Each structure stands twice: as structure tokens, then as C-alpha cells.
N, C-alpha and C positions, 0 to 999 in steps of 0.2 A: 412869355413865361418859359423858363428853362424846363427841360424834361430829363428825368432820370429813368433809364431803361434798366429793368432788373427782373430777376426771377426770385421766387421764394419756394422753399421746400419745407415740409413738416419734419422737424427733428423728433418730436414726441407729441402725444396727445392722450387725453384721458376724458372719457364721457361718463357722466353721472346723471341720474334722474333729477328733475327739478319740479317743484310744485305738485300739482294734483296728480293722483294716479291715472294711468292711461285709461282705465275703465270709466273715469268721470269725464274724459274728453272725447269719447267716441273713438274715431280712427286716428286722432291726433295724439302725439306724445310730446312732453316737454323735457328738455335736457339742458345740461350745462357742459360745455367742453372747455378744457384748458389745453392750450397748445403752445409749443415753442417752434418758432419759424427761424430759418436761416436764410438771409438775403444775400444775393450775389449780383454783381454787375455794377452799375453806377451807385447802387446802395449796397454797402457791405455792413451787415448788421445782424443782430439777433433780436427777435421779438417774442414777448410773452403775452399771450392772448387769452381772453375769457369771452366765450360765446354763450348766449342764451339762444336755444333753438326750439322751434316747434316743427315737428316732422311726422310723416306717415310711415307705415311699414315699408313702402316702396322707396323711401328716401326723399320724397318731395317735401319741401317746407320752406321756412323762412328763418332768418337769424339776425341778431344784433350782437355787436361786440366792441370791446376796447382792447387795443394792443399797445403796449409800451415797447418802442423800438429803440435800441441803443447801438450806435455805430457811426457810420459816415454816409453822407450824401454829397456827391461831387467833391470829395476831399475834405468836407467840413464835418467835424465830429461833434457828437452830443447825443441827446435822446429827444423823443417826441412821442405823442400819443396819436394813434389812428382810431377813428370811429368807423366801424364797419357795419354795413347793412346789406342784406342780399337775400337771394332765393336760390334754392336748388330745385330743378324740375327736369324730369326726363334725362337724368345724368348730365345736366348742364348747370354750371355755376354762373350766376350774375351777381356782381358785387360792386358796391360803391364805397370807396375809402376816402375819408376826409381827415386832414390833419386838424386836431383839436386846437383852436386858437390859444395862444399863450402857453402851449405845452412844450415848446422847444427849449432845450438847455444847451449850455456851452456855445459852440460856434453856430448852433442851429436855433439860437434864441431868435424869435420873430419869424420862425418858419410857418409858411402857409402853403396849402396845396390840396390836390385831390387826384384820384384815379378812378376809372371805371374799368371793370374787367368782365369778360364773358369767355368761358372756356369749358372744357370737359371737367367733370369731377374726377377725383382720384388719380391725378397726374403726379409724376415724380417731381416736376417743377412747374410752377404757375407763373407765366410771364405777365408783366404789367408795366405800364408807363405812368410814372407819377409826375404831374405838372406841379411845379413848386416855385416858391421864391422865398428868400430870406430877407426880411426888411432890415 
């Protein structure tokens, strides 16, 4: 399966409360984050992402999200959707990214793939390798 080596950086982000007040959840809080990512490398794109997060005051927690990515992978252009799941613990990010089946458009129609990441939180650029194929 081909691999795309890339980095992404956060162009903008906005966090808002979600669901029950923190007092009803004990030490845990719920939030919603909207982000815009910029991709560089074998992936040249911009992504718009919505996360739902559950986190503690010290930043540990879990998240799920969907990101629409528009640009190119390996010179092929179009868009696709990434499903993101992960955790943040002790200033470390662990994340699994899966391309949502049938979400590819343009030259990326039929795109399938995934990536797993583990790195520090709050970096300027996050490196990852996407294993993918276009059917």
C-alpha cells in the first residue's frame, strides 16, 4: 500500500462547551473544537475538523472527530473525510485516522486508508504517515 508522508499544522481553532455542565461530570468536562489544518508534504491540503472532547483540568482526555480534507495526495486532487479517534495523556497525543469509505471525490474517488500517530501535544507541526490506496 502506498504511503504519504506529511505534516499538519493548526491554522485556527475554537473550543466551546458541549453538553452537561462540568459540575455534573465531576472532574471531566465536555467540549467541541473546530479546527482548520494545513497539510504539507505528500499531502498538500486544508482540512476543516470538528472534535468532540472529554477532558480533565490537566488536559488528559479522549476525542472523536470528522475532518473534511481538500487538496492533493500523491499528485491526485479531490477531497475526502477522515474519522479521528484518540487520547491525550501526560502531554502525549495518540490518534488513529481512518479515511471514511466512499468519501473521496475527484481523482481521490475510491480512496481508502489509515494512519496512526503518537507524538507530543502542542507542536507546531504534527508528522504522520498515511497508508492509502485509490481503487
